[in-house]
Backbone as JSON, one array per atom type, in Angstrom:
{
  "sequence": "XXXXXXXXXXXXXXXXXXXXXXXXXXXXXXXXXXXXXXXXXXXXXXXXXXXXXXXXXXXXXXXXXXXXXXXXXXXXXXXXXXXXXXX",
  "N": [[22.96, 18.8, 35.63], [20.17, 17.42, 37.42], [18.47, 18.98, 40.23], [16.36, 19.09, 41.93], [14.27, 16.64, 43.63], [12.18, 15.9, 41.99], [12.89, 16.44, 39.51], [14.93, 14.68, 39.14], [13.67, 12.17, 39.15], [12.04, 12.65, 36.97], [14.15, 12.51, 34.95], [14.69, 9.9, 35.16], [12.16, 8.5, 34.33], [11.97, 9.52, 31.77], [14.06, 8.29, 30.82], [13.3, 5.58, 30.82], [10.95, 5.42, 29.26], [12.08, 6.47, 26.82], [13.63, 3.96, 26.06], [11.48, 2.21, 25.84], [9.92, 3.29, 23.81], [11.73, 3.16, 21.68], [11.97, 0.32, 21.39], [9.48, -0.06, 20.4], [9.43, 1.46, 17.93], [11.51, 0.0, 16.87], [10.39, -2.51, 16.39], [8.5, -2.0, 14.53], [9.9, -1.35, 12.28], [11.08, -3.7, 11.88], [8.79, -5.24, 11.0], [8.13, -3.85, 8.65], [10.41, -4.39, 7.06], [10.07, -7.0, 6.71], [7.93, -6.92, 4.97], [9.24, -5.81, 2.79], [11.21, -7.48, 2.21], [9.9, -9.66, 1.43], [8.55, -8.62, -0.89], [10.66, -8.33, -2.36], [11.44, -10.92, -3.0], [9.29, -11.63, -4.74], [7.12, -13.08, -4.35], [3.85, -12.97, -4.38], [1.75, -13.85, -2.51], [3.15, -14.11, 0.05], [4.19, -11.59, 0.29], [1.65, -10.23, 0.79], [0.55, -11.44, 2.99], [2.51, -10.46, 4.86], [2.12, -7.71, 4.9], [-0.26, -7.55, 5.65], [0.11, -8.34, 8.37], [1.65, -6.23, 9.06], [0.32, -3.99, 9.04], [-1.59, -3.33, 11.3], [0.27, -3.42, 13.32], [1.75, -0.98, 12.5], [-0.43, 0.83, 12.97], [-0.78, 0.6, 15.58], [1.53, 1.65, 16.58], [1.04, 4.43, 15.7], [-1.02, 5.09, 17.51], [0.29, 4.77, 19.92], [1.89, 6.91, 19.68], [4.41, 6.84, 18.68], [5.07, 7.06, 15.95], [4.19, 9.43, 13.26], [0.76, 10.04, 12.28], [0.5, 10.53, 9.36], [2.98, 9.65, 8.34], [2.67, 6.86, 8.89], [0.56, 6.34, 7.3], [1.53, 6.91, 4.77], [3.67, 4.8, 4.59], [2.15, 2.49, 4.53], [0.59, 2.9, 2.28], [2.44, 3.02, 0.09], [3.74, 0.73, 0.37], [1.57, -1.1, -0.03], [0.9, -0.62, -2.55], [3.11, -1.39, -3.89], [2.99, -4.15, -3.45], [0.51, -4.84, -4.72], [1.51, -4.34, -7.25], [2.87, -6.61, -7.92], [3.34, -9.6, -9.82]],
  "CA": [[22.34, 17.78, 36.47], [18.98, 17.81, 38.04], [18.65, 19.25, 41.53], [15.31, 18.71, 42.68], [13.95, 15.04, 43.65], [11.05, 15.55, 40.99], [13.57, 16.47, 38.16], [15.57, 13.49, 39.05], [12.66, 11.12, 38.73], [11.73, 13.0, 35.4], [15.11, 11.87, 34.11], [14.58, 8.28, 35.23], [10.94, 8.13, 33.71], [12.19, 9.84, 30.56], [15.07, 7.14, 30.19], [12.36, 4.26, 30.65], [10.11, 5.86, 28.24], [12.72, 6.37, 25.62], [13.91, 2.72, 25.9], [10.26, 1.46, 25.34], [9.63, 3.89, 22.41], [12.84, 2.65, 20.7], [11.62, -0.82, 21.09], [8.35, -0.04, 19.63], [9.88, 1.82, 16.62], [12.39, -1.08, 16.09], [9.45, -3.44, 16.06], [7.66, -1.45, 13.36], [10.8, -1.25, 11.24], [11.3, -5.13, 11.58], [7.75, -5.63, 10.09], [8.29, -3.27, 7.29], [11.45, -5.08, 6.45], [9.54, -8.36, 6.34], [7.28, -6.87, 3.73], [10.22, -5.36, 1.65], [12.09, -8.7, 1.65], [8.71, -10.69, 0.73], [8.35, -8.11, -2.3], [12.01, -8.69, -3.39], [11.44, -12.38, -3.43], [8.42, -11.63, -5.69], [5.93, -13.88, -4.11], [2.63, -11.9, -3.76], [0.99, -14.27, -1.35], [3.79, -13.81, 0.99], [3.89, -10.2, 0.59], [0.35, -9.72, 0.98], [0.47, -11.79, 4.3], [3.42, -9.86, 5.68], [1.47, -6.4, 4.59], [-1.55, -7.69, 6.46], [0.68, -8.3, 9.64], [2.54, -5.06, 9.27], [-0.72, -2.75, 9.05], [-1.93, -3.2, 12.56], [1.63, -2.73, 13.9], [1.87, 0.4, 12.24], [-1.52, 1.58, 13.64], [-0.44, 0.63, 16.98], [2.8, 2.9, 16.72], [0.53, 5.75, 15.67], [-1.83, 5.02, 18.58], [1.13, 5.04, 21.11], [2.66, 8.27, 19.41], [5.87, 6.77, 18.31], [5.06, 7.65, 14.76], [2.98, 10.26, 12.93], [-0.33, 9.28, 11.3], [0.59, 10.73, 7.86], [4.06, 8.75, 8.09], [2.09, 5.64, 8.9], [-0.25, 6.34, 6.14], [2.57, 7.04, 3.58], [4.37, 3.9, 4.51], [1.38, 1.69, 4.27], [0.14, 3.17, 0.93], [3.51, 2.73, -0.77], [3.97, -0.67, 0.25], [0.34, -1.68, -0.6], [1.0, -0.07, -4.02], [4.2, -2.16, -4.47], [2.47, -5.58, -3.34], [-0.39, -4.89, -5.77], [2.12, -4.47, -8.55], [3.56, -7.96, -8.12], [2.47, -10.25, -10.85]],
  "C": [[21.07, 18.25, 37.35], [19.3, 18.01, 39.51], [17.6, 18.94, 42.27], [14.75, 17.2, 42.66], [12.75, 14.81, 42.2], [11.81, 15.66, 39.48], [14.28, 15.25, 38.11], [14.75, 12.3, 38.71], [12.08, 11.41, 37.26], [12.74, 12.25, 34.48], [14.86, 10.44, 34.0], [13.36, 7.76, 34.36], [11.32, 8.34, 32.26], [13.21, 8.61, 29.87], [14.25, 5.63, 29.89], [11.66, 4.36, 29.57], [10.74, 5.8, 26.75], [13.11, 5.05, 25.07], [12.49, 1.99, 25.21], [9.93, 2.19, 24.12], [10.54, 3.49, 21.49], [12.62, 1.24, 20.34], [10.45, -1.19, 20.21], [8.6, 0.39, 18.11], [10.77, 0.72, 15.87], [11.36, -2.0, 15.7], [8.64, -3.23, 14.72], [8.49, -1.62, 12.25], [11.04, -2.88, 10.89], [9.92, -5.5, 10.65], [7.71, -4.92, 8.63], [9.45, -4.04, 6.36], [10.98, -6.43, 5.82], [8.61, -8.27, 5.04], [7.94, -6.61, 2.51], [10.97, -6.78, 1.17], [11.13, -9.59, 0.9], [8.63, -10.02, -0.73], [9.41, -8.52, -3.13], [12.02, -10.01, -3.84], [10.47, -12.56, -4.76], [7.13, -12.54, -5.69], [4.81, -13.2, -3.49], [1.73, -12.45, -2.73], [1.87, -14.0, -0.14], [3.96, -12.59, 1.46], [2.81, -9.62, 1.07], [0.03, -10.06, 2.5], [1.24, -10.86, 5.12], [2.81, -8.33, 5.72], [0.38, -6.54, 5.66], [-1.14, -7.87, 8.08], [0.99, -6.88, 10.0], [1.43, -3.81, 9.82], [-1.14, -2.45, 10.44], [-0.91, -2.74, 13.56], [1.91, -1.35, 13.69], [0.82, 1.35, 12.95], [-1.27, 1.65, 15.09], [0.56, 1.78, 17.42], [2.02, 4.24, 16.69], [-0.33, 5.96, 17.09], [-0.99, 5.26, 19.92], [2.06, 6.3, 20.84], [4.05, 8.03, 19.18], [6.12, 7.26, 16.73], [4.0, 8.45, 14.21], [2.11, 9.55, 12.21], [0.04, 9.33, 9.79], [1.93, 9.69, 7.49], [3.71, 7.18, 7.93], [1.29, 5.38, 7.49], [0.51, 6.03, 4.87], [3.06, 5.47, 3.4], [3.35, 2.57, 3.93], [1.0, 1.77, 2.6], [1.03, 2.7, 0.08], [3.64, 1.09, -0.9], [2.78, -1.66, -0.27], [0.61, -1.7, -2.0], [2.12, -1.26, -4.76], [3.6, -3.96, -4.43], [1.5, -5.65, -4.4], [0.26, -5.1, -7.14], [2.72, -5.79, -8.89], [2.58, -8.83, -8.95], [2.37, -11.83, -10.41]]
}
C-alpha cells in the first residue's frame, strides 16, 4: 500500500489511465473485427470501406501509445492484402 500522498495519487492516476487505454485498445479491436467480418462476407466494397475507417483509428492508437507502430503496420498490411485479394 502506498504511504505518501504522491504515491496514493499516482495509484489513482494509473487506474484512470489504464481504463482509458483499455477503452482505446477495445475500440481498435472493434474496427479490426469489422474489417474481418466484411472480408468473411466476401464483399470487397464493404471490406474496403471498413479498412478505410480502421486505418486512422489504428494510427491514433500508435500516436496515443496504446499499440506499437510495427504492430499497427503489420495489422494494416495484412488486412489490406486480404481485402485486395477479394474478387
